[in-house]
N, CA and C atoms as a LAMMPS dump frame, in Angstrom:
ITEM: TIMESTEP
0
ITEM: NUMBER OF ATOMS
360
ITEM: BOX BOUNDS ff ff ff
-5.0000000000000000e+02 5.0000000000000000e+02
-5.0000000000000000e+02 5.0000000000000000e+02
-5.0000000000000000e+02 5.0000000000000000e+02
ITEM: ATOMS id mol type element x y z
1 1 1 N 1.109 -1.233 0.107
2 1 2 C -0.131 0.006 0.002
3 1 3 C 0.796 0.892 -0.12
4 2 1 N 0.638 1.702 -0.647
5 2 2 C 1.307 3.21 -1.168
6 2 3 C 0.502 4.469 -0.49
7 3 1 N -0.415 4.442 0.125
8 3 2 C -1.397 5.616 0.21
9 3 3 C -0.829 5.931 1.713
10 4 1 N -0.803 6.943 2.602
11 4 2 C -0.343 7.13 3.698
12 4 3 C -1.32 8.703 4.081
13 5 1 N -1.103 8.401 5.279
14 5 2 C -1.644 9.834 5.69
15 5 3 C -0.394 9.963 6.975
16 6 1 N -0.546 11.503 7.373
17 6 2 C 0.9 11.482 8.006
18 6 3 C 0.819 12.795 9.042
19 7 1 N 0.755 12.627 10.116
20 7 2 C 0.641 13.585 10.849
21 7 3 C 1.798 13.616 11.778
22 8 1 N 2.301 14.972 11.738
23 8 2 C 3.616 15.418 12.77
24 8 3 C 3.722 16.452 13.401
25 9 1 N 4.397 16.394 14.699
26 9 2 C 4.26 17.306 15.972
27 9 3 C 3.549 17.507 17.029
28 10 1 N 2.422 16.389 17.306
29 10 2 C 1.141 16.201 17.954
30 10 3 C 1.744 16.182 19.632
31 11 1 N 1.899 17.2 19.935
32 11 2 C 2.498 17.699 21.447
33 11 3 C 1.567 17.651 22.676
34 12 1 N 2.31 17.005 23.748
35 12 2 C 1.566 17.304 25.26
36 12 3 C 2.279 16.685 26.199
37 13 1 N 1.974 17.401 27.26
38 13 2 C 2.548 17.387 28.489
39 13 3 C 2.152 15.801 29.242
40 14 1 N 3.455 15.121 29.37
41 14 2 C 3.14 13.398 29.951
42 14 3 C 3.914 13.218 31.339
43 15 1 N 3.419 12.309 31.897
44 15 2 C 3.944 11.664 32.87
45 15 3 C 5.1 10.475 33.11
46 16 1 N 5.289 10.445 31.987
47 16 2 C 6.062 9.293 31.789
48 16 3 C 7.569 9.385 31.643
49 17 1 N 8.473 8.485 32.231
50 17 2 C 9.554 7.806 32.157
51 17 3 C 9.73 6.79 33.452
52 18 1 N 11.09 6.854 33.352
53 18 2 C 11.922 5.806 33.9
54 18 3 C 12.012 6.13 35.77
55 19 1 N 12.233 7.51 35.882
56 19 2 C 12.808 7.922 36.699
57 19 3 C 11.643 8.677 37.576
58 20 1 N 11.733 8.652 39.024
59 20 2 C 10.353 9.158 39.772
60 20 3 C 10.072 10.594 39.575
61 21 1 N 11.064 11.271 39.473
62 21 2 C 11.005 12.667 38.9
63 21 3 C 10.342 12.903 37.78
64 22 1 N 10.683 11.956 36.821
65 22 2 C 9.933 12.253 35.33
66 22 3 C 8.492 12.128 35.595
67 23 1 N 8.219 11.379 36.291
68 23 2 C 6.19 10.9 36.631
69 23 3 C 6 11.744 37.457
70 24 1 N 6.388 12.723 38.371
71 24 2 C 6.398 13.368 39.091
72 24 3 C 5.913 14.946 38.417
73 25 1 N 7.07 15.391 37.779
74 25 2 C 6.696 16.508 37.306
75 25 3 C 6.435 16.508 35.826
76 26 1 N 6.358 15.472 34.894
77 26 2 C 6.158 15.334 33.585
78 26 3 C 7.144 16.077 32.689
79 27 1 N 7.011 15.959 31.573
80 27 2 C 7.778 16.573 30.579
81 27 3 C 6.816 16.545 28.936
82 28 1 N 7.189 17.483 28.08
83 28 2 C 6.573 17.339 26.78
84 28 3 C 7.228 16.129 26.226
85 29 1 N 6.192 15.669 25.345
86 29 2 C 6.323 14.137 24.227
87 29 3 C 5.685 14.842 22.881
88 30 1 N 6.206 14.64 22.012
89 30 2 C 5.872 15.023 20.442
90 30 3 C 5.559 13.646 19.652
91 31 1 N 4.901 13.626 19.148
92 31 2 C 4.582 12.21 18.484
93 31 3 C 4.064 12.494 17.021
94 32 1 N 4.906 12.25 15.998
95 32 2 C 4.556 11.908 14.438
96 32 3 C 3.921 10.185 14.527
97 33 1 N 3.276 10.492 13.48
98 33 2 C 2.176 9.427 13.067
99 33 3 C 2.268 9.133 11.579
100 34 1 N 2.638 7.737 11.16
101 34 2 C 2.257 7.416 9.692
102 34 3 C 1.336 6.663 9.415
103 35 1 N 0.316 6.809 8.885
104 35 2 C -1.145 5.763 8.406
105 35 3 C -1.008 5.093 6.816
106 36 1 N -0.317 3.802 6.917
107 36 2 C -0.833 3.106 5.561
108 36 3 C -1.906 2.708 5.78
109 37 1 N -2.6 3.171 4.365
110 37 2 C -4.488 2.356 4.238
111 37 3 C -4.593 2.633 2.81
112 38 1 N -5.509 2.087 2.205
113 38 2 C -5.755 2.545 0.902
114 38 3 C -7.241 3.97 0.751
115 39 1 N -6.43 4.941 0.011
116 39 2 C -7.439 6.116 0.184
117 39 3 C -7.864 6.336 -1.085
118 40 1 N -7.866 5.089 -1.866
119 40 2 C -8.512 5.926 -3.343
120 40 3 C -10.201 5.822 -3.262
121 41 1 N -10.759 4.952 -2.369
122 41 2 C -12.399 5.275 -2.41
123 41 3 C -12.729 6.132 -1.575
124 42 1 N -12.142 6.835 -0.874
125 42 2 C -11.974 7.692 0.384
126 42 3 C -11.886 9.684 -1.223
127 43 1 N -10.489 9.236 -2.193
128 43 2 C -10.262 10.21 -2.941
129 43 3 C -11.849 10.436 -4.032
130 44 1 N -12.027 8.974 -4.538
131 44 2 C -12.77 8.828 -5.574
132 44 3 C -14.187 9.407 -5.057
133 45 1 N -14.66 9.312 -3.814
134 45 2 C -15.863 9.769 -3.445
135 45 3 C -15.762 10.785 -2.561
136 46 1 N -14.637 11.245 -2.209
137 46 2 C -14.712 12.672 -1.431
138 46 3 C -15.587 12.13 0.01
139 47 1 N -15.266 11.161 0.041
140 47 2 C -15.546 10.861 1.412
141 47 3 C -14.733 10.827 2.75
142 48 1 N -15.222 11.695 4.075
143 48 2 C -14.324 11.266 4.841
144 48 3 C -14.492 9.946 5.794
145 49 1 N -15.812 9.368 5.715
146 49 2 C -15.796 8.492 6.41
147 49 3 C -15.281 7.274 5.723
148 50 1 N -14.473 7.408 4.73
149 50 2 C -13.691 6.061 4.34
150 50 3 C -12.259 6.841 4.466
151 51 1 N -11.788 7.542 4.93
152 51 2 C -10.39 7.867 5.215
153 51 3 C -10.316 8.161 6.858
154 52 1 N -9.503 8.641 7.428
155 52 2 C -9.127 9.045 8.925
156 52 3 C -9.453 10.927 9.087
157 53 1 N -10.191 10.908 10.227
158 53 2 C -10.127 11.98 10.437
159 53 3 C -9.371 12.981 11.19
160 54 1 N -8.001 13.699 10.674
161 54 2 C -7.161 14.297 11.195
162 54 3 C -7.461 14.642 12.383
163 55 1 N -8.234 15.757 13.257
164 55 2 C -8.256 16.024 14.048
165 55 3 C -8.607 15.074 15.56
166 56 1 N -9.718 13.725 14.437
167 56 2 C -10.071 12.61 15.71
168 56 3 C -8.485 11.99 15.912
169 57 1 N -7.798 11.922 15.001
170 57 2 C -6.242 11.198 14.832
171 57 3 C -5.701 12.191 16.215
172 58 1 N -5.25 13.25 15.864
173 58 2 C -4.663 14.342 16.619
174 58 3 C -4.937 13.909 18.252
175 59 1 N -6.478 13.911 18.182
176 59 2 C -6.868 13.97 19.259
177 59 3 C -6.426 12.579 20.358
178 60 1 N -6.848 11.75 19.807
179 60 2 C -6.321 9.917 20.231
180 60 3 C -4.816 10.349 20.803
181 61 1 N -4.125 10.812 20.202
182 61 2 C -2.597 10.902 20.355
183 61 3 C -2.028 11.645 21.307
184 62 1 N -2.671 12.879 21.375
185 62 2 C -2.711 14.037 22.8
186 62 3 C -2.932 13.12 23.67
187 63 1 N -4.437 12.544 23.651
188 63 2 C -4.847 11.997 25.469
189 63 3 C -4.088 10.628 25.469
190 64 1 N -3.53 10.11 24.459
191 64 2 C -2.51 9.101 25.108
192 64 3 C -1.685 9.231 26.006
193 65 1 N -0.339 10.398 24.934
194 65 2 C 0.645 11.303 25.66
195 65 3 C -0.059 11.578 26.781
196 66 1 N -1.042 12.405 27.031
197 66 2 C -1.378 13.048 28.666
198 66 3 C -2.282 11.823 29.434
199 67 1 N -2.146 10.575 29.398
200 67 2 C -2.826 9.445 29.514
201 67 3 C -2.148 9.11 30.943
202 68 1 N -1.888 7.576 31.287
203 68 2 C -1.606 6.678 31.947
204 68 3 C -0.412 7.106 31.97
205 69 1 N 0.679 7.485 33.109
206 69 2 C 1.803 6.843 33.206
207 69 3 C 2.899 5.809 32.464
208 70 1 N 3.649 5.784 31.815
209 70 2 C 4.227 4.471 31.647
210 70 3 C 5.755 4.735 31.992
211 71 1 N 6.482 3.575 32.63
212 71 2 C 7.788 3.96 32.954
213 71 3 C 8.905 4.2 31.325
214 72 1 N 8.187 3.716 30.527
215 72 2 C 8.71 3.654 29.29
216 72 3 C 8.333 4.519 28.052
217 73 1 N 9.21 4.877 27.335
218 73 2 C 8.744 5.718 26.15
219 73 3 C 7.918 4.639 24.872
220 74 1 N 8.894 3.575 24.986
221 74 2 C 8.466 2.444 24.14
222 74 3 C 6.9 1.783 24.775
223 75 1 N 6.704 2.038 26.022
224 75 2 C 5.199 1.894 26.292
225 75 3 C 4.02 2.386 25.598
226 76 1 N 4.226 3.918 25.359
227 76 2 C 3.921 5.328 24.953
228 76 3 C 3.323 4.76 23.419
229 77 1 N 4.594 4.663 23.001
230 77 2 C 4.76 4.951 21.524
231 77 3 C 3.727 3.272 21.119
232 78 1 N 3.858 2.108 21.74
233 78 2 C 2.941 0.468 21.683
234 78 3 C 1.606 1.247 21.65
235 79 1 N 1.283 1.813 22.634
236 79 2 C -0.06 1.783 23.008
237 79 3 C -0.966 3.116 21.755
238 80 1 N 0.162 3.619 21.589
239 80 2 C -0.94 5.157 20.55
240 80 3 C -0.958 4.019 19.3
241 81 1 N 0.187 3.339 19.328
242 81 2 C -0.113 2.873 17.676
243 81 3 C -1.03 1.257 17.501
244 82 1 N -1.636 0.913 19.066
245 82 2 C -2.3 -0.105 18.847
246 82 3 C -3.573 0.571 18.953
247 83 1 N -3.699 1.978 19.795
248 83 2 C -5.078 2.585 19.542
249 83 3 C -5.57 2.822 18.244
250 84 1 N -4.724 3.428 17.509
251 84 2 C -4.775 3.549 16.264
252 84 3 C -5.487 2.492 15.864
253 85 1 N -4.862 1.541 15.465
254 85 2 C -5.265 0.223 14.608
255 85 3 C -6.63 -0.007 15.111
256 86 1 N -6.926 0.043 16.534
257 86 2 C -8.325 -0.591 17.045
258 86 3 C -9.311 0.866 16.608
259 87 1 N -8.732 1.697 16.527
260 87 2 C -9.995 2.723 16.402
261 87 3 C -10.402 3.161 14.888
262 88 1 N -8.962 2.721 13.843
263 88 2 C -9.41 2.959 12.543
264 88 3 C -9.245 1.533 11.189
265 89 1 N -10.244 0.682 11.615
266 89 2 C -9.903 -0.287 10.657
267 89 3 C -9.212 -0.355 9.219
268 90 1 N -9.629 0.959 8.761
269 90 2 C -9.061 0.982 7.409
270 90 3 C -7.529 0.962 7.269
271 91 1 N -6.581 1.352 8.284
272 91 2 C -5.369 1.57 8.919
273 91 3 C -4.641 -0.251 8.322
274 92 1 N -3.766 -0.281 8.079
275 92 2 C -2.793 -1.603 7.628
276 92 3 C -1.672 -1.501 8.372
277 93 1 N -1.299 -0.27 8.636
278 93 2 C 0.139 -0.437 9.375
279 93 3 C 0.163 0.786 9.766
280 94 1 N 0.516 1.124 11.051
281 94 2 C 0.966 2.579 11.723
282 94 3 C 2.305 2.604 12.261
283 95 1 N 3.14 3.584 12.11
284 95 2 C 4.297 4.159 12.418
285 95 3 C 4.066 4.753 13.293
286 96 1 N 4.773 4.853 14.543
287 96 2 C 4.23 6.146 15.699
288 96 3 C 6.2 6.169 16.009
289 97 1 N 6.115 7.404 16.093
290 97 2 C 7.285 7.924 16.225
291 97 3 C 7.391 9.19 17.398
292 98 1 N 7.426 8.634 18.829
293 98 2 C 7.716 9.619 20.108
294 98 3 C 8.964 9.918 20.524
295 99 1 N 8.903 11.281 20.026
296 99 2 C 9.959 12.457 20.389
297 99 3 C 10.121 12.524 22.194
298 100 1 N 10.989 12.547 22.836
299 100 2 C 11.319 13.215 24.44
300 100 3 C 12.403 13.81 24.269
301 101 1 N 12.154 15.025 23.889
302 101 2 C 13.094 15.883 23.642
303 101 3 C 13.615 16.813 25.07
304 102 1 N 13.438 16.467 26.189
305 102 2 C 14.061 16.326 27.545
306 102 3 C 14.117 15.534 28.273
307 103 1 N 14.447 14.325 27.497
308 103 2 C 15.332 13.027 28.303
309 103 3 C 16.286 13.377 29.27
310 104 1 N 16.33 12.592 30.226
311 104 2 C 17.314 13.127 31.316
312 104 3 C 18.929 12.135 30.773
313 105 1 N 19.292 12.945 30.03
314 105 2 C 20.533 12.454 29.282
315 105 3 C 21.758 13.21 29.544
316 106 1 N 22.831 12.621 30.041
317 106 2 C 23.868 13.85 30.297
318 106 3 C 24.627 14.177 29.481
319 107 1 N 24.921 14.3 28.18
320 107 2 C 25.341 14.856 27.51
321 107 3 C 24.753 15.949 26.671
322 108 1 N 25.363 16.602 25.528
323 108 2 C 24.287 17.539 24.422
324 108 3 C 23.461 16.099 23.502
325 109 1 N 22.753 16.467 23.318
326 109 2 C 21.825 15.341 22.297
327 109 3 C 20.793 16.435 21.344
328 110 1 N 20.497 16.136 20.211
329 110 2 C 18.944 17.01 19.329
330 110 3 C 18.209 16.494 19.506
331 111 1 N 17.832 14.969 19.576
332 111 2 C 16.91 14.21 20.11
333 111 3 C 16.973 12.781 19.877
334 112 1 N 16.02 12.88 21.091
335 112 2 C 15.623 11.3 21.398
336 112 3 C 14.498 10.598 20.825
337 113 1 N 14.301 9.708 19.912
338 113 2 C 12.829 9.154 19.217
339 113 3 C 12.82 7.618 19.711
340 114 1 N 11.512 7.2 20.013
341 114 2 C 11.088 5.899 19.789
342 114 3 C 10.277 5.912 18.425
343 115 1 N 10.732 4.793 17.79
344 115 2 C 10.129 4.385 16.692
345 115 3 C 9.529 3.008 16.698
346 116 1 N 8.122 2.724 16.552
347 116 2 C 7.182 1.71 16.949
348 116 3 C 6.158 1.438 15.423
349 117 1 N 6.637 0.235 14.999
350 117 2 C 5.754 0.168 13.822
351 117 3 C 4.577 -1.265 13.769
352 118 1 N 3.431 -1.083 13.544
353 118 2 C 2.755 -1.967 14.166
354 118 3 C 1.992 -2.089 12.882
355 119 1 N 1.032 -4.099 12.576
356 119 2 C 0.401 -3.7 11.507
357 119 3 C -0.61 -4.708 11.524
358 120 1 N -1.47 -5.024 10.742
359 120 2 C -2.661 -6.361 11.187
360 120 3 C -2.368 -7.413 11.014
């Protein structure tokens, strides 16, 4: 499948992290998601019901970032990917990139991210 919907930069304050202080004070998380699905029917019929509503997708991601704390960013990315597949039957595969720009890394760095790919 070559059709995709891509959303980048969904940001929210979450309380995820390995260390207690991360779960107490929280930090920003930024998520990108790439959904692979057949968009031909949506395009032919000009019908949103045959695609994915970008706002609904963004809200799903945002709510998951703000949701139940996890010790690992990997867990949060996996939750997001699985919820996208559960919410949108048309999606065949999803890749979620979860950025943790304020990860407690003791040397200078530009970005750290977890990339999770899930499919049906």
